[in-house]
N, C-alpha and C positions, 0 to 999 in steps of 0.2 A: 425461477431465472433460468433463463442465455450464457451458458459459463466460454470466453474466448481462452483458447488458450488449455491443453494437451498433456501438460507437462510436471514437472515435478509442482511444481508453484498451485499450478489449474486443479494438483491432488491436496493439498488441505488447505484451499480455496474449496472445492466441494464437502467437504468434510465438515471446513467450520459454517456451512452453509447449510449441511442437514443437521447436526449438529442441532442448531439453532431453531429446528425449524420447516426451516426453507428445502422449498424443491428445485434437483434440477427441469428444467425445461428439456436442455439438451446442452450439447459440446463443441462445439467448433473451432476449428483449425484451419493453415495454410494448409498442412502435410497432408495430402492423399492418403500417405500408411500406414498412419496414427489411426485404428481403429477402433478402444478403447480405451476411456480410462475413467477407475472404479465402475468398472459395471454400466459405464451407459457410453452409448457407440458413439461416437466425435465421428461427429457429418464435416464437409467442410465447408469453411468460410466466403467464402464468394457465391453459392450456393441458396445463400442468408438471405432473407426476405424481408429489411429491419419495417418496422411502423411500433407507435408509440402506443400500442398496446402489449407490444414486450419489453422486458423488464432483462438486459444485457450487466455483466459482468466479466471486465476484463482482468483475469487470470496471467497477466504475465508478470514476472520480475522489474522484462527492463522500464527501467522509468520512464527513454525516449522511443517506443514500443507501446506502451500506452498512450504516449500526448498521441502519436500518430493513430491510431486506434479509434482513441476517444475523437480527434477532428473527423477523421470519415464518415463516425454515425453522429454528427452532432446537430439535433435535432428531430432526430430520425427513431430514436425508440429512449428510452426510457431507462438510470441506473441505476442500481441495482445497490447494497452498502449491505455490507458482511460484517458483523461484532459476534463471533465467537461464544459462547454462553459461560468458558470459565474466565474470557476478560473483562476485566475490575472498572468501570468505568464513573466521573459523579455524573451524577444529571443537569452537571451545570457547565459539563464540557459539549463542543458542537464538531458534527461529523460532515463532512462535503459527500456529497452523491460521490458513490464511484470505487468507494476505502473502502477499506477491509482491520481489519480489529483481529485480533489474530490469538490463539489459544495461549492462558496468561501474564494477559502487555495490560497491566493499569492506566491511562490517563486522568491524572488530577485534575482538579475544577480548573475553571479562568482557561482551558484550553482548546484551539484552535486545527482541524484538523481539516487540513485542504481538500481537492476531491480529487480520485483515483490516487489516493495514496497510499500503503504498504505502511501498517504499527503491527511489524510479525513479532514472534511469539515468545515470550517473553519481555517485554520492552515496557522500558521506564516513563513516562511524559509526563512529569511534576509539573505542577500550576500552574500557572499564568504563561503557559506554550504556545506556540505557535507556526504551524507546520504547513507551509503551501503543498501545493497545489503540484501529485505525479512527486512523491520523493516515498521513497524507502528506507524506512525506520527495522533494521536489521535485523535479529535474533541477539537478544541480550542491553540489546541496547539501552544506556541514561541517561538522560537530555533529563536535566536535573534546572531548579526553577525560571523561571523568565525566558527560556529558550528561543532566537527567533530561527527557525531554514526555511529556505527561501525556497521557491519552485525546483525542483528536476532535481531533489540533491538526494545523494547514495548513502549513509554515513551503514557501515561495516559493520558485521556481528560485532560486538561486546565494551564500542565504544563509551566512552563516561565524555560528558560536555557539561561542565562547569557553571552554573548559573551566569546568568542574562548574555549571554555567547553568543554572537550570530553568525550563523551560516549562509553563504554568498551564493547564488543561481546558480545550476548547475555542481555545483563542486557533491567531491567525492570525501571521505572519512573515511579511512583505511580500519582496520577490524580490525578489532583491541585498542584503538587512537585514543590518546589520554588529551582532552584539547582544552587546550588554557586561556587562549586568547581567542580571537574571533579567526574567522576561517573568511577568506574575499570572493567575489564570483568565480566558478569557475577554476578558484585553486585545488590542488590535490593533494593528502595535508595523509599521513600516518606518522605510527608512536608517540614518543610526547610533544604535544605541540604550542607551543611558551612563543 
């Protein structure tokens, strides 16, 4: 699998891929000064020749950047999905292409996770949750049952969302927040949200 990105998030993506038995074919980045990422040579992304025989994974934490890069390669590559072997996933959940589930994350029954999303370290996604595309669920987030998260949302580390909450498109939930009400499209919330 080819990895796009060579910074901190790429390191945990590479670790998850290799821990699950996958192989890194190459690491691609726009920064010409980067030469190495966890022992893998970094190549200039602009020189990469896409094809449907190549599997790509976007290892960049920023939702908007992942979305932009995914649109550049739409229909030109296959998208990889990565699940760290220490993650616990119900056999009744579904993951979109280009999504990663990090170490220690738990995804319960009847959840649907969209494409190019991140379920980060030790995040908990309880039953019947629906998570859109290009979403970042940060480390140790807790989504209680029946939470709906629209596209391009960032939920910061350690946030807790009570059952049945809806988080609108492009919203940002600050780290450590306790969310007790719905969050509107593009709204930024933090602390106790009621």
